[in-house]
C-alpha positions as CSV (number, residue, x, y, z in Angstrom):
1,X,41.9,-34.8,-8.1
2,X,39.0,-34.0,-5.7
3,X,39.8,-32.9,-1.9
4,X,38.5,-36.1,-0.8
5,X,41.1,-38.0,-2.7
6,X,43.8,-35.9,-1.6
7,X,42.9,-36.8,2.0
8,X,42.6,-40.4,1.4
9,X,46.4,-40.4,0.0
10,X,47.5,-38.6,2.7
11,X,45.8,-40.8,5.2
12,X,47.3,-43.8,3.7
13,X,50.9,-42.5,3.2
14,X,50.7,-42.9,-0.2
15,X,51.3,-39.3,-1.1
16,X,54.8,-39.4,0.3
17,X,56.0,-41.8,-2.8
18,X,55.7,-38.9,-5.5
19,X,56.2,-35.3,-5.7
20,X,52.4,-34.7,-5.5
21,X,52.5,-30.7,-4.5
22,X,51.6,-29.3,-7.6
23,X,49.2,-31.6,-8.3
24,X,47.6,-31.3,-5.1
25,X,47.6,-27.3,-5.4
26,X,46.1,-27.8,-8.8
27,X,43.5,-30.2,-7.2
28,X,42.5,-27.8,-4.7
29,X,42.3,-24.8,-7.0
30,X,40.1,-26.8,-8.8
31,X,37.9,-27.7,-6.0
32,X,37.7,-24.3,-4.4
33,X,36.5,-22.8,-7.9
34,X,34.1,-25.3,-8.2
35,X,32.7,-25.1,-5.0
36,X,32.8,-21.0,-5.2
37,X,30.8,-21.3,-8.5
38,X,28.5,-23.9,-7.2
39,X,27.8,-21.4,-3.9
40,X,27.3,-18.6,-6.5
41,X,24.8,-20.3,-8.5
42,X,22.7,-21.6,-5.4
43,X,22.8,-17.8,-4.1
44,X,21.6,-16.5,-7.5
45,X,18.8,-19.1,-7.2
46,X,18.0,-18.2,-3.6
47,X,18.3,-14.7,-4.7
48,X,15.5,-14.8,-7.5
49,X,13.4,-16.9,-5.4
50,X,13.3,-14.6,-2.6
51,X,13.8,-11.2,-3.7
52,X,11.2,-8.6,-4.7
53,X,12.2,-5.5,-6.4
54,X,11.2,-2.3,-5.8
55,X,9.6,-2.8,-2.5
56,X,9.8,1.0,-1.3
57,X,6.3,2.5,-0.4
58,X,6.2,6.2,-1.1
59,X,4.6,8.9,0.6
60,X,1.4,8.5,-1.5
61,X,1.7,4.5,-0.9
62,X,1.7,2.9,-3.9
63,X,1.5,-0.7,-2.9
64,X,3.9,-3.1,-4.4
65,X,1.6,-6.3,-5.2
66,X,2.5,-8.8,-7.8
67,X,-0.4,-11.0,-9.0
68,X,-0.9,-14.6,-10.1
69,X,-3.9,-15.8,-11.8
70,X,-5.0,-19.4,-11.2
71,X,-7.5,-20.6,-13.7
72,X,-9.5,-23.2,-12.4
73,X,-11.6,-25.9,-14.5
74,X,-13.0,-29.2,-13.4
75,X,-10.2,-31.4,-15.0
76,X,-7.0,-33.3,-14.0
77,X,-6.1,-34.2,-17.3
78,X,-3.5,-31.1,-18.6
79,X,-1.1,-30.5,-21.0
80,X,0.5,-27.9,-23.1
81,X,0.0,-26.9,-26.9
82,X,3.1,-24.9,-28.6
83,X,3.6,-22.0,-26.3
84,X,0.2,-22.0,-24.9
85,X,-1.1,-24.0,-21.5
86,X,-4.4,-25.4,-21.7
87,X,-6.6,-27.4,-19.1
88,X,-9.9,-29.1,-20.2
89,X,-12.6,-31.7,-20.0
90,X,-15.4,-32.7,-22.0
91,X,-17.0,-29.4,-21.3
92,X,-14.6,-26.7,-22.3
93,X,-10.8,-25.8,-22.3
94,X,-9.5,-22.6,-21.1
95,X,-6.1,-21.6,-22.8
96,X,-3.6,-19.1,-22.6
97,X,-1.9,-19.3,-26.1
98,X,-0.4,-15.9,-26.7
99,X,3.1,-17.3,-26.0
100,X,3.4,-15.8,-22.5
101,X,2.1,-17.6,-19.4
102,X,4.1,-15.1,-17.5
103,X,7.4,-15.3,-15.9
104,X,9.5,-18.1,-17.0
105,X,11.6,-18.1,-13.5
106,X,9.9,-20.2,-11.3
107,X,11.6,-19.1,-8.3
108,X,9.9,-15.6,-8.8
109,X,6.6,-17.5,-9.1
110,X,7.1,-19.5,-5.7
111,X,7.3,-16.2,-3.7
112,X,3.8,-15.6,-4.5
113,X,2.0,-18.7,-3.5
114,X,3.7,-19.9,-0.1
115,X,1.7,-23.5,-0.9
116,X,4.4,-24.4,-3.7
117,X,7.9,-25.6,-3.0
118,X,11.0,-24.4,-4.4
119,X,11.0,-27.0,-7.1
120,X,7.4,-26.7,-7.9
121,X,6.5,-26.2,-11.7
122,X,4.1,-23.4,-12.9
123,X,2.1,-25.9,-14.9
124,X,0.3,-29.2,-13.9
125,X,0.2,-32.6,-15.6
126,X,-1.6,-35.7,-15.7
127,X,-1.7,-37.6,-12.4
128,X,-0.6,-34.6,-10.4
129,X,-3.9,-34.1,-8.6
130,X,-4.0,-30.5,-9.7
131,X,-6.5,-29.1,-12.0
132,X,-5.5,-25.5,-12.4
133,X,-3.2,-23.5,-14.6
134,X,-1.6,-20.7,-13.3
135,X,-0.9,-17.2,-15.3
136,X,1.7,-14.7,-13.9
137,X,0.9,-11.1,-14.7
138,X,2.3,-7.7,-13.2
139,X,1.0,-4.2,-13.4
140,X,3.4,-1.7,-14.6
141,X,7.0,-1.5,-13.1
142,X,6.2,-5.0,-12.1
143,X,3.5,-3.3,-9.6
144,X,-0.2,-3.1,-9.2
145,X,-0.9,0.0,-7.5
146,X,-3.3,3.1,-7.7
147,X,-3.2,4.2,-11.2
148,X,-2.2,0.7,-13.0
149,X,-4.6,-1.1,-15.3
150,X,-4.5,-4.1,-17.3
151,X,-6.3,-7.1,-18.8
152,X,-6.7,-10.7,-18.4
153,X,-6.7,-12.3,-22.2
154,X,-7.9,-16.0,-22.2
155,X,-9.4,-18.8,-25.2
156,X,-12.1,-20.8,-24.4
157,X,-12.7,-24.0,-26.6
158,X,-16.1,-25.4,-26.0
159,X,-17.2,-28.9,-26.5
160,X,-20.0,-30.9,-26.8
161,X,-22.1,-27.9,-28.4
162,X,-21.5,-25.6,-25.1
163,X,-22.4,-22.0,-25.3
164,X,-19.1,-20.4,-24.1
165,X,-21.4,-17.5,-23.0
166,X,-23.3,-19.5,-20.5
167,X,-19.9,-20.0,-18.3
168,X,-20.0,-18.8,-14.8
169,X,-16.9,-16.9,-13.5
170,X,-15.7,-15.9,-10.1
171,X,-12.5,-14.2,-8.8
172,X,-10.8,-14.4,-5.6
173,X,-8.6,-12.3,-4.1
174,X,-5.9,-13.6,-1.6
175,X,-3.9,-10.9,0.3
176,X,-0.5,-11.3,1.9
177,X,2.2,-9.9,4.3
178,X,5.8,-10.4,4.1
179,X,8.9,-10.5,6.4
180,X,11.7,-9.1,4.7
181,X,15.2,-8.3,4.8
182,X,17.4,-5.7,2.9
183,X,20.2,-7.4,1.3
184,X,23.2,-5.5,-0.6
185,X,25.2,-7.2,-3.5
186,X,27.6,-5.5,-6.0
187,X,26.3,-2.2,-4.6
188,X,22.8,-2.8,-5.5
189,X,20.3,-3.2,-2.4
190,X,17.4,-5.8,-2.7
191,X,14.6,-6.4,-0.4
192,X,14.7,-10.2,0.2
193,X,11.4,-11.9,0.9
194,X,11.8,-14.1,3.9
195,X,8.3,-15.4,4.6
196,X,4.5,-14.6,3.6
197,X,1.4,-14.8,6.0
198,X,-1.9,-14.7,4.4
199,X,-4.6,-12.3,5.3
200,X,-8.2,-13.2,5.7
201,X,-11.4,-12.0,7.2
202,X,-10.1,-14.1,10.2
203,X,-6.4,-13.7,10.3
204,X,-4.3,-11.0,10.6
205,X,-4.1,-7.8,12.5
206,X,-7.3,-5.5,12.5
207,X,-5.5,-3.1,10.2
208,X,-4.1,-5.9,7.7
209,X,-7.9,-7.3,7.5
210,X,-9.2,-3.6,6.9
211,X,-6.5,-3.3,4.3
212,X,-7.9,-6.2,2.6
213,X,-11.3,-5.3,2.6
214,X,-10.4,-1.7,1.0
215,X,-8.3,-3.5,-1.6
216,X,-11.1,-6.1,-2.8
217,X,-13.4,-2.6,-3.6
218,X,-10.4,-0.8,-5.0
219,X,-9.4,-3.2,-7.6
220,X,-12.3,-2.9,-10.2
221,X,-13.0,-5.3,-13.1
222,X,-15.0,-4.8,-16.5
223,X,-15.9,-6.7,-19.2
224,X,-14.9,-4.2,-21.9
225,X,-13.1,-0.9,-22.7
226,X,-12.4,1.6,-25.2
227,X,-9.2,1.2,-26.9
228,X,-7.1,3.5,-29.5
229,X,-7.7,1.5,-32.7
230,X,-4.3,2.7,-33.8
231,X,-2.5,1.8,-30.8
232,X,-4.4,-0.6,-28.8
233,X,-1.8,-1.5,-26.3
234,X,-1.9,2.1,-24.6
235,X,-4.5,2.2,-21.3
236,X,-8.1,2.4,-22.3
237,X,-10.0,6.0,-22.5
238,X,-13.0,4.1,-20.5
239,X,-14.4,1.0,-19.2
240,X,-18.2,-0.6,-19.7
241,X,-19.6,-3.5,-18.3
242,X,-18.7,-3.1,-14.7
243,X,-18.5,-6.4,-12.6
244,X,-20.1,-5.3,-9.5
245,X,-20.4,-9.0,-8.2
246,X,-17.0,-10.8,-8.8
247,X,-18.5,-13.8,-7.0
248,X,-20.9,-14.8,-10.2
249,X,-20.5,-13.0,-13.6
250,X,-20.6,-13.9,-17.2
251,X,-18.7,-12.8,-20.5
252,X,-19.4,-12.6,-23.7
253,X,-16.2,-14.1,-25.8
254,X,-16.1,-13.7,-29.4
255,X,-15.0,-16.2,-32.1
256,X,-13.0,-13.9,-34.3
257,X,-11.1,-16.2,-36.5
258,X,-14.5,-18.7,-36.8
259,X,-12.3,-21.8,-35.6
260,X,-14.1,-22.7,-32.6
261,X,-11.7,-20.9,-30.3
262,X,-13.3,-18.3,-28.4
263,X,-11.2,-15.0,-27.0
264,X,-12.6,-13.7,-23.6
265,X,-10.9,-10.7,-21.9
266,X,-11.4,-9.3,-18.4
267,X,-10.3,-5.5,-17.9
268,X,-9.2,-4.2,-14.3
269,X,-8.1,-1.1,-13.1
270,X,-7.0,0.6,-9.7
271,X,-8.1,4.2,-10.1
272,X,-5.7,6.6,-9.0
273,X,-8.2,9.1,-7.8
274,X,-11.6,9.2,-6.7
275,X,-12.3,11.8,-9.5
276,X,-11.3,9.2,-12.0
277,X,-14.0,7.1,-10.8
278,X,-16.8,9.9,-10.0
279,X,-16.3,12.0,-13.5
280,X,-17.7,11.2,-16.7
281,X,-14.5,12.6,-18.5
282,X,-10.7,13.1,-18.4
283,X,-10.3,16.4,-16.2
284,X,-8.0,18.1,-14.1
285,X,-9.8,16.3,-11.2
286,X,-9.3,13.3,-12.6
287,X,-5.5,12.9,-12.5
288,X,-6.1,10.0,-15.5
289,X,-8.4,8.9,-17.7
290,X,-11.7,8.7,-16.3
291,X,-12.7,5.1,-15.4
292,X,-16.0,5.7,-17.4
293,X,-16.3,7.3,-20.8
294,X,-19.8,8.3,-22.7
295,X,-20.9,4.5,-23.2
296,X,-19.7,3.5,-19.6
297,X,-21.3,7.0,-18.2
298,X,-24.6,5.7,-19.5
299,X,-24.8,1.9,-18.7
300,X,-22.6,1.6,-15.7
301,X,-22.6,5.0,-13.6
302,X,-25.6,4.0,-11.7
303,X,-23.8,0.7,-10.5
304,X,-20.6,2.1,-9.5
305,X,-22.5,4.8,-7.6
306,X,-24.2,2.1,-5.9
307,X,-21.2,0.0,-5.4
308,X,-19.6,2.9,-3.4
309,X,-22.5,4.0,-1.5
310,X,-24.0,0.8,-0.4
311,X,-22.5,-1.6,2.3
312,X,-19.1,-1.0,0.8
313,X,-19.2,2.7,1.8
314,X,-16.9,3.0,4.8
315,X,-14.7,0.5,3.3
316,X,-14.2,2.2,0.1
317,X,-13.5,5.4,2.0
318,X,-11.8,6.1,5.0
319,X,-12.6,8.7,7.7
320,X,-15.3,10.1,9.9
321,X,-17.5,11.8,7.3
322,X,-20.9,10.7,6.2
323,X,-19.8,9.4,2.7
324,X,-23.1,8.1,1.6
325,X,-24.7,11.6,2.1
326,X,-21.4,13.0,0.6
327,X,-22.0,11.0,-2.8
328,X,-25.8,12.0,-3.0
329,X,-25.2,15.5,-2.7
330,X,-22.2,15.5,-5.0
331,X,-24.4,13.7,-7.9
332,X,-27.1,15.7,-7.1
333,X,-25.4,19.1,-7.6
334,X,-23.6,18.1,-10.5
335,X,-26.9,16.9,-12.0
336,X,-28.1,20.4,-11.2
337,X,-25.0,22.2,-12.3
338,X,-24.4,23.4,-8.9
339,X,-20.9,23.6,-7.3
340,X,-19.8,20.3,-5.5
341,X,-16.2,21.1,-4.7
342,X,-16.6,20.7,-0.8
343,X,-18.1,17.2,-1.5
344,X,-15.3,16.2,-3.8
345,X,-12.8,17.1,-1.8
346,X,-13.9,15.1,1.2
347,X,-14.8,12.2,-0.8
348,X,-11.3,12.3,-2.6
349,X,-9.5,12.5,0.9
350,X,-11.5,9.6,1.8
351,X,-10.6,7.3,-1.0
352,X,-6.8,8.5,-0.4
353,X,-6.9,7.6,3.2
354,X,-8.2,4.1,2.3
355,X,-5.2,3.5,-0.5
356,X,-2.6,4.7,2.3
357,X,-4.0,2.1,4.8
358,X,-4.0,-0.8,2.0
359,X,0.0,0.2,0.9
360,X,0.8,0.5,4.5
361,X,-0.5,-2.9,5.6
362,X,-0.4,-5.2,2.6
363,X,2.4,-6.7,0.3
364,X,1.2,-9.0,-2.2
365,X,-1.8,-10.4,-3.5
366,X,-3.1,-13.7,-5.5
367,X,-5.9,-13.4,-7.8
368,X,-7.9,-16.6,-8.9
369,X,-10.1,-16.9,-11.6
370,X,-12.6,-19.9,-11.3
371,X,-14.9,-21.2,-14.5
372,X,-17.7,-23.5,-14.5
373,X,-20.7,-24.4,-16.4
374,X,-23.8,-22.7,-15.6
């Protein structure tokens, strides 16, 4: 018997005709238990939607950033195929078919993209007016931070004799700040995200906009990588095919199974140190595997040097030094076998200062990959 029914009986005097004490207590207890269970379920859902884990920024400022990849095609007919999700039209389909399209928890997804309501689905469908597939990924320990790396894997299914290598891609990076509240439940403290604000070239504080620009240069993308043949899941030992212009680039997918389905990969890395970028081999100075191995050193060194020293130089590095001169002197001395410790020290400090600014002013990013026919 519900609380409403009991109140109705009391109001009409019918409860006095019988001994309803036990029944009333039983109904009240059941009603209370049901209400408590419902409240707990609602709280858990809200917690999943609003909580970001591990939100502490350390002294070295390792930024907490979740990432979402949005796949754009030119079609409004979207469906699912097995565990994969695909979007396509009469030119091509992009498909994530490895059985993992990211976090299954829809509430976690909604934290990232504030344009989505609490009940929005991860995938689109016919008639929704949407033409995207969103694939959620994260760096190690659910964060992207200096020193992390990963890869974006997808499949291309071409139609009408389309050459998939002619597709042109663009990567856009959106950045956000978060208003948070610390919440403790069962002796565990979480940081709940109350709201997100997008930082763009025209919105946000001066420091937030500066941090956004620095992040756009520190997150680097490559077409291929050197992997351990015995354990391809470990971090690459080097990268090749530096994508210096993420607004317009192509890939060379492979049809490994000769079934008309092409596999494509984009590798990303946020180098932990300047040495990891500047030096060709892993050493004490790099702090990790070098970004470029022997192959990359030959094909990509010039492109990366230009990328760091061109218009990006005072964004890539933060400080009052003349970083273009320092970079030029470092590589000249390195080529001539001279000591370049002074240049290296100042460039490293500038790179680390830029990372600290990113970690102090940004909380989340949203990556969007767009594919179009050339």
